C-alpha positions as CSV (number, residue, x, y, z in Angstrom):
1,M,33.6,-85.9,10.1
2,S,31.4,-82.6,9.5
3,R,29.7,-81.7,6.6
4,R,31.7,-78.7,6.4
5,H,34.7,-81.4,5.6
6,R,33.2,-83.4,3.4
7,G,32.5,-80.6,1.3
8,L,36.0,-79.4,1.0
9,G,37.0,-80.6,-2.4
10,R,33.9,-78.9,-4.1
11,G,35.1,-75.2,-4.2
12,L,35.7,-72.3,-2.1
13,G,31.4,-71.9,-1.2
14,A,31.8,-75.4,0.3
15,L,35.1,-74.5,1.9
16,I,34.5,-71.2,3.5
17,P,30.6,-70.9,3.6
18,G,29.5,-67.4,2.3
19,A,33.2,-67.1,0.7
20,E,31.2,-66.5,-2.6
21,T,28.9,-64.1,-2.0
22,P,29.5,-60.1,-1.2
23,S,28.2,-60.2,2.2
24,G,30.4,-58.9,4.8
25,L,32.8,-57.3,2.6
26,I,35.0,-54.3,3.9
27,Q,37.7,-52.4,2.2
28,V,41.2,-52.1,4.0
29,S,44.7,-50.8,2.8
30,V,46.7,-52.8,0.9
31,N,49.2,-52.7,3.5
32,D,46.9,-54.2,6.1
33,V,47.0,-57.4,4.5
34,T,50.1,-60.0,4.0
35,S,51.0,-63.3,2.0
36,N,50.2,-66.6,3.0
37,P,53.2,-68.4,4.0
38,R,51.3,-71.6,3.5
39,Q,51.1,-70.5,-0.1
40,P,51.4,-73.8,-2.4
41,R,52.3,-71.7,-5.7
42,H,56.1,-70.2,-5.5
43,D,56.1,-68.8,-9.0
44,I,53.7,-66.0,-9.9
45,G,54.8,-64.9,-13.1
46,V,55.5,-61.3,-13.9
47,E,53.9,-61.3,-16.8
48,T,50.9,-62.9,-15.5
49,L,50.7,-60.4,-12.8
50,R,50.8,-57.2,-15.1
51,E,48.0,-58.5,-17.4
52,L,45.9,-58.9,-14.0
53,A,47.1,-55.7,-12.8
54,D,45.7,-54.6,-16.3
55,S,42.3,-56.0,-16.0
56,I,42.0,-54.6,-12.2
57,L,43.0,-50.9,-13.6
58,E,40.0,-51.3,-16.3
59,H,37.4,-53.2,-14.2
60,G,38.3,-52.9,-10.8
61,L,39.1,-56.1,-8.4
62,L,36.0,-58.1,-9.1
63,Q,36.4,-61.0,-6.4
64,P,37.4,-60.1,-2.7
65,L,40.4,-61.6,-1.0
66,I,39.6,-64.3,1.8
67,V,41.5,-63.5,4.5
68,T,41.7,-64.8,8.4
69,E,42.4,-61.7,11.1
70,R,46.2,-62.1,12.6
71,S,46.5,-62.4,16.5
72,P,47.9,-59.2,18.1
73,A,50.9,-61.5,18.8
74,E,51.6,-62.8,15.1
75,A,50.5,-58.9,13.6
76,A,52.6,-57.1,16.2
77,G,52.5,-53.7,14.8
78,G,52.4,-55.3,11.2
79,P,49.5,-56.4,8.9
80,R,46.1,-57.0,10.6
81,Y,44.9,-59.7,7.9
82,Q,46.7,-63.0,6.2
83,I,45.5,-64.1,2.9
84,I,43.9,-67.5,2.6
85,A,42.9,-67.2,-1.1
86,G,43.5,-64.2,-3.6
87,E,47.4,-63.3,-3.4
88,R,47.9,-63.6,-7.0
89,R,44.9,-60.5,-7.0
90,W,46.1,-58.7,-4.1
91,R,49.8,-58.4,-5.7
92,A,47.9,-57.7,-8.8
93,A,46.1,-54.6,-7.0
94,M,49.7,-53.6,-5.5
95,L,51.0,-53.4,-8.8
96,A,48.0,-51.4,-10.1
97,G,48.4,-48.7,-7.8
98,L,45.4,-49.6,-5.7
99,D,45.3,-48.1,-1.9
100,V,42.3,-50.3,-1.0
101,V,41.0,-53.9,-1.4
102,P,37.7,-55.8,-0.8
103,I,38.4,-58.3,1.9
104,L,35.9,-61.1,3.3
105,I,37.3,-62.4,6.8
106,K,37.0,-65.8,8.1
107,E,38.2,-67.8,10.6
108,A,40.6,-70.7,9.6
109,T,43.0,-73.4,11.1
110,P,46.5,-73.7,9.7
111,Q,45.6,-76.8,8.3
112,E,42.4,-75.0,6.8
113,T,44.4,-72.2,5.4
114,L,46.7,-74.4,3.6
115,E,43.6,-76.9,2.1
116,L,41.8,-73.6,0.9
117,A,44.8,-72.1,-0.8
118,L,45.7,-75.3,-2.4
119,V,42.2,-75.8,-3.6
120,E,42.0,-72.3,-4.9
121,N,44.8,-72.7,-7.1
122,I,44.3,-76.0,-8.3
123,Q,40.5,-75.0,-9.7
124,R,42.1,-72.0,-11.5
125,A,45.2,-74.4,-12.9
126,D,47.2,-72.1,-11.4
127,L,49.7,-75.0,-10.1
128,N,52.8,-76.1,-11.3
129,P,52.8,-80.1,-10.9
130,L,55.5,-79.9,-8.7
131,E,54.2,-77.3,-6.8
132,E,50.9,-79.4,-6.1
133,A,52.5,-82.3,-5.3
134,N,54.5,-80.3,-2.3
135,A,51.4,-79.1,-1.6
136,Y,49.9,-82.4,-0.9
137,Q,52.7,-83.6,0.6
138,Q,52.7,-80.5,3.5
139,L,49.4,-82.0,4.4
140,V,50.5,-85.3,4.9
141,D,53.5,-84.4,6.5
142,E,52.4,-81.5,8.9
143,F,48.6,-82.9,9.6
144,G,49.0,-86.5,9.2
145,M,46.6,-87.0,6.7
146,T,46.4,-90.3,4.6
147,Q,46.3,-89.6,0.5
148,E,42.7,-90.6,0.4
149,Q,41.9,-87.6,3.1
150,V,43.8,-85.6,1.1
151,A,41.9,-86.4,-1.9
152,E,38.9,-86.2,-0.2
153,R,39.6,-82.3,1.0
154,V,40.9,-80.9,-2.6
155,G,38.5,-82.8,-4.4
156,R,41.0,-85.2,-6.5
157,S,40.9,-88.9,-6.9
158,R,43.2,-90.9,-4.7
159,V,45.1,-92.3,-7.7
160,S,45.7,-88.6,-8.7
161,V,47.4,-87.6,-5.7
162,T,49.3,-91.0,-5.5
163,N,50.4,-90.3,-8.9
164,S,51.3,-86.4,-8.2
165,L,53.2,-87.7,-5.0
166,R,55.3,-89.6,-7.1
167,L,56.8,-86.8,-9.0
168,L,58.8,-86.1,-5.8
169,R,60.9,-89.4,-6.0
170,L,62.6,-87.8,-9.2
171,P,66.0,-86.5,-9.4
172,D,66.3,-82.7,-8.4
173,E,67.4,-82.1,-11.8
174,I,64.2,-83.3,-13.5
175,K,62.1,-81.5,-10.7
176,D,63.7,-78.1,-11.4
177,A,63.2,-78.5,-15.3
178,L,59.8,-79.5,-14.4
179,L,59.7,-76.5,-12.1
180,A,60.7,-74.0,-14.7
181,N,58.3,-75.7,-16.7
182,R,61.0,-76.7,-19.3
183,I,59.1,-80.1,-19.3
184,S,55.7,-81.0,-18.4
185,G,53.9,-83.1,-15.9
186,G,53.3,-85.8,-18.5
187,H,57.0,-86.0,-19.6
188,A,57.8,-86.1,-15.7
189,R,55.2,-89.1,-15.0
190,A,56.9,-90.8,-18.0
191,L,60.2,-90.6,-16.6
192,L,59.2,-92.2,-13.5
193,G,59.0,-95.2,-15.7
194,L,62.7,-95.6,-15.3
195,T,64.5,-97.1,-12.1
196,E,67.8,-95.9,-13.1
197,V,68.4,-91.9,-12.4
198,D,71.2,-92.1,-15.2
199,L,68.6,-93.3,-17.8
200,Q,66.1,-91.0,-16.4
201,L,68.4,-88.1,-16.8
202,R,69.8,-89.0,-20.6
203,V,65.7,-89.2,-21.4
204,L,65.7,-85.7,-19.8
205,R,68.3,-84.5,-21.9
206,A,66.8,-86.0,-24.9
207,I,63.3,-84.1,-24.2
208,E,64.9,-80.7,-24.1
209,K,67.5,-81.1,-27.0
210,R,65.0,-82.5,-29.3
211,G,61.5,-81.5,-28.1
212,L,60.2,-84.5,-27.5
213,S,56.3,-84.7,-27.0
214,V,55.1,-86.6,-24.1
215,R,53.9,-89.4,-26.4
216,Q,57.4,-89.7,-28.0
217,T,59.0,-89.7,-24.1
218,E,56.7,-92.5,-23.1
219,E,57.3,-94.5,-26.2
220,L,61.2,-93.9,-25.3
221,V,60.8,-94.8,-22.0
222,R,59.0,-98.0,-23.2
223,R,61.5,-99.1,-25.6
224,L,64.6,-98.9,-22.9
225,T,62.4,-100.7,-20.1
226,T,61.7,-103.8,-22.5
227,S,65.3,-103.7,-23.8
228,V,66.6,-103.7,-19.7
229,Q,63.9,-106.1,-19.0
230,A,65.0,-108.4,-22.3
231,T,68.9,-108.3,-21.4
232,S,69.6,-107.5,-17.6
233,K,69.9,-110.1,-15.4
234,A,68.5,-109.6,-11.5
235,P,71.3,-107.5,-9.4
236,A,71.4,-110.0,-6.9
237,E,73.1,-112.4,-9.8
238,Q,75.5,-110.2,-10.7
239,A,78.6,-110.5,-9.2
240,P,80.6,-107.6,-7.6
241,E,83.4,-107.7,-10.2
242,T,81.0,-107.1,-13.1
243,R,79.6,-104.2,-11.2
244,A,82.6,-102.5,-10.4
245,L,83.8,-103.0,-14.4
246,E,80.4,-101.3,-15.2
247,D,80.8,-98.5,-13.0
248,R,84.4,-98.0,-14.6
249,F,82.8,-98.2,-18.2
250,R,80.3,-95.7,-17.4
251,R,82.7,-93.3,-15.8
252,A,85.0,-93.6,-18.9
253,L,82.5,-93.1,-21.4
254,G,79.9,-90.8,-19.6
255,T,76.9,-92.8,-20.5
256,K,74.9,-96.2,-19.2
257,V,77.2,-99.3,-19.9
258,S,75.8,-102.6,-19.4
259,L,78.2,-105.5,-18.9
260,Y,76.7,-109.5,-19.5
261,R,78.6,-112.5,-18.6
262,S,78.5,-115.6,-19.0
263,K,81.0,-119.1,-19.3
264,R,80.5,-118.6,-23.4
265,G,81.7,-114.7,-23.5
266,G,78.8,-111.9,-22.9
267,R,77.9,-108.6,-24.4
268,L,78.8,-104.9,-23.8
269,V,76.0,-102.8,-24.2
270,I,76.3,-99.2,-24.4
271,H,73.6,-96.8,-24.3
272,F,72.8,-93.6,-26.4
273,F,69.6,-91.4,-26.7
274,S,70.7,-88.9,-29.6
275,E,72.9,-89.1,-32.6
276,E,75.0,-86.5,-31.0
277,E,75.5,-88.8,-28.2
278,L,76.6,-91.4,-30.5
279,Q,78.8,-89.2,-32.4
280,A,80.6,-88.2,-29.2
281,L,80.8,-91.8,-27.9
282,Y,82.4,-92.4,-31.3
283,D,85.1,-89.6,-31.0
284,R,85.8,-91.1,-27.3
285,I,86.2,-94.5,-28.8
286,V,87.8,-94.4,-32.1
287,G,88.9,-91.0,-32.1
288,E,87.6,-89.8,-35.6
289,E,84.3,-88.4,-36.9
290,L,81.6,-90.8,-38.2
């Protein structure tokens, strides 16, 4: 492995030699630059752009855009340069009304372009946890990198990358909440402690409705996990008719229901995650308010 690749986790200066120095800078029209299709950050907040645009109007664009020159076929009469790093600065410069921007031209493969954009966003803490996880997965899927190689390239531990990728296993509803910043990465990681989707979604609703902190969420997940482990049977031991009854109860009550049968009887456990859910269940079963 080359020295250049071993330095990829240490910042843009290691990623692109000379990227942090002003040598080789040129000024080009903002219209001669285009965005990076591999940009891992999809949500660039309007308010954040306005604040950066105001700063650019007052102080100028202090850092150049790192770009690569497009081939004639890629440009096809359009923008000549594609951004590697600095897309938010470019958008803010246009919002501020700048006609030209400083750029630093570098050669980069598609893989390096994604790596560079990812590293810049990570170092500036710009990425939503789900955007970061998707970018890691893109490096794995498109370029055949192992999780260890991804970690080395972006300057993270392998455990950090592995935990990030686990977020992609969450149900879409939870991923949407994470992407919209209704829950944090800590909340999402806590939900991974639950293996059943319906439990994950009910805890999600409890987080949003009751404003649970990450620590409170972890404690709720711990209690639920302990309860399930203490009372449930292995799925292989559960008779098909018992599973079918559980499903019918679940559909009828709109919540998780666990049915445990034995020769002497059994238990029917109805789960709820807030006082509001308890009231709704009571209304449905008893037909009056508590």
